[in-house]
C-alpha positions, 0 to 999 in steps of 0.5 A, a space after each residue: 565467495 557468495 554473492 549477496 542477495 537482493 534482500 541483503 544489498 537492500 539492507 546495506 543500501 538502507 543503513 548506508 543510506 541512513 548513515 549518509 543522511 546523518 552526515 549531510 543532514 541539511 546539506 543542500 548539495 548532497 540533497 540536490 545529488 541524491 534526490 534525481 536518483 530517488 525520483 527516478 527509481 520511483 519514476 521507474 515503478 511507475 512507468 510499469 504500474 498501469 501496464 502490469 495492472 492492465 495486462 495481468 487484470 485482463 489476462 486473469 478475467 479472461 482466463 478466469 472462465 464465466 462471468 458469473 464466477 468472476 463476479 462472485 470473486 469480486 464480492 467475496 473480495 470486497 467483503 473481505 476487504 471492509 472486514 480487514 479495513 474495519 478492524 485496521 480502523 478499530 485497532 487504531 481507535 483503540 490504541 489512541 484511546 488507551 495510549 493517548 499520544 496527542 495529550 502534552 504536545 506543543 502546537 508549532 507557531 504558523 503551522 496552519 500555513 502548511 496544513 492549508 497547502 494539504 487542505 487544498 488538495 483535499 476533496 470530500 469523498 462520498 460514496 456516489 463519487 466513488 462509484 461514479 469514478 469507477 467508470 471512465 469517460 476516456 480510458 486513454 485519459 485514465 490510464 495516463 492519469 493513472 486512475 486506478 479504479 477507472 483502469 481497473 474497471 475497463 480492465 475487468 470489462 475488457 477481460 470479460 468480452 474477451 473471454 465471452 468472444 472465445 476462441 476467436 479472441 485468442 490472439 489478442 489473449 495471447 498478446 496480453 499474456 505475451 505482454 503481462 510476461 514482457 512487464 514482469 521481466 521489466 520489472 526484474 530489471 528495474 529491482 536490480 536499481 533497488 539498492 541504489 533507489 533505496 539509498 537515495 530515498 533513505 538518505 534524503 528523507 534523513 538529510 531533509 528532516 533529520 532524526 531529531 524531527 522525530 522526538 517531539 512526536 515519539 509517542 506518536 511514531 511509538 503508538 502507531 508502529 505498535 498498533 500496526 505490529 498488533 494487526 499484523 500479528 493479531 488480525 493477519 495472524 489469524 488469517 494465516 491460522 485459518 489458512 494453516 500456514 505460518 505467519 512468519 514464513 509468509 513474511 519471509 518469503 516477501 523480505 525483499 518487498 517488505 525492505 523495499 515498501 519500508 524504505 521507499 514509502 510506496 506500494 507500487 514498487 512492490 506491486 508486480 512482485 506481490 502478484 506473481 509471489 501470491 501466485 507461486 503461493 497457491 493462489 490461482 493466477 486469475 485471483 492474484 491478479 484481480 485481488 492485489 490490484 483492487 486491494 491497492 485501492 480497497 484494501 489499505 489496512 496501514 493507511 486507515 489505521 494510521 489515518 484512525 489513530 492520527 485523527 484521534 491523536 489531532 483531537 487529543 492535542 486540540 483538547 477535543 473530547 470524541 464521543 464514542 458516537 463521533 468515533 463510530 462516525 469517524 470509523 464509518 467515514 474513513 471507510 469511505 475517504 479511504 477508498 481510492 488512495 493512491 500507492 504513492 508516498 503522502 497520499 494518506 495525508 491528503 485523505 486525512 484532511 478530508 477525513 478531519 474535515 468531514 468530522 469537524 476536527 481542526 486540519 491544522 493538525 496535520 502540520 504537526 504530523 508532517 514532521 514524522 510522516 515520512 517515517 510513518 508512511 514507511 511503515 503503513 506502506 508495509 502492513 498495506 503490501 502484508 494485507 493485500 498479499 495475504 488478501 489474494 490467499 484468503 480470497 483464493 480460499 473463500 473461492 475453494 481455489 487456495 492450494 495450500 500444498 503449494 503455498 507450503 512448498 514455497 513458504 519452505 523452499 529456497 531463497 526466492 527467484 530475485 536473489 539468485 539472478 
């Protein structure tokens, strides 16, 4: 009898997690038992995230050649990110204006107290603050805090310096290459725990909040998921046509990562495998190792789409009419506040709070979204992962380095290696 692959085991974990969460809804003993499992699973990926980003960026930059070519890569990457992020925001606003999911929602009593807790965490993201925050004052502190903008900046600078030193730095580069290989192997080891971690995360969500919490906000949930599906089929689909590859095959090649990202609502859990698979799918390693970690800060398509749509949902809920000019202001605000969102569950709520305050919308509306935010977070995390996977291939083509033959062979090839292990 054939041993089930990882994707199958993850799906089994999801299904049994939903069933267990429904059976033990509100059971504090059950919640206390499964919560540590989910926490450990997420912590294991947080444990390896920074080392993998540092190692892969240093190796990628040092192996990419001259500094001016890497600078060109950075410019093309950021421009691509801005185009895709803007498209996501526009789709979110169009969906909110056409479907108007916030009309008719009843405001719960005491919701402002919950929203106030998120308001304390929120802060205004200005362009100047973002630029200054990129440069770390203490790289050890930035590594400890997982400040990804600062970590990426330092890794790029270190890689460029390593490349400039030349042959004398060969042993150091070899050390980082070996370190990167070890970290990717550790990722495969952690992935074996994925079905258990997925079961814990899903069952915990259902047991804590219950399926019934979705009913009053079913229209918002359906609108968000519909808009995200439109973005994947329409925008990502156009990118795939430009790359001359199949969108369906592209999604199938990362089905395990999609399931894992959906069930955990954390894009951190799939970062190493997305870098690895994009390299196998025709993007040079130095492009993939730069574009994807950078995309975790600058190219969160699902999160920005969600924020645009939810901001209008809250405005509609309070009966606030936003003019076209005000919505354009919202677009520009989101283009700034969405930068630097951490790839962890619930981070978009903090940024949404900052955005609402910046455009004058009541932050109390966030308390309404909290009931279904976990469900929405799962979907927007998947779109973030798909967007960054595709971005590595697209930027590689902009660089003239995309290997389409390799991509077609990988996309039409056998079951991914993680399922064989």
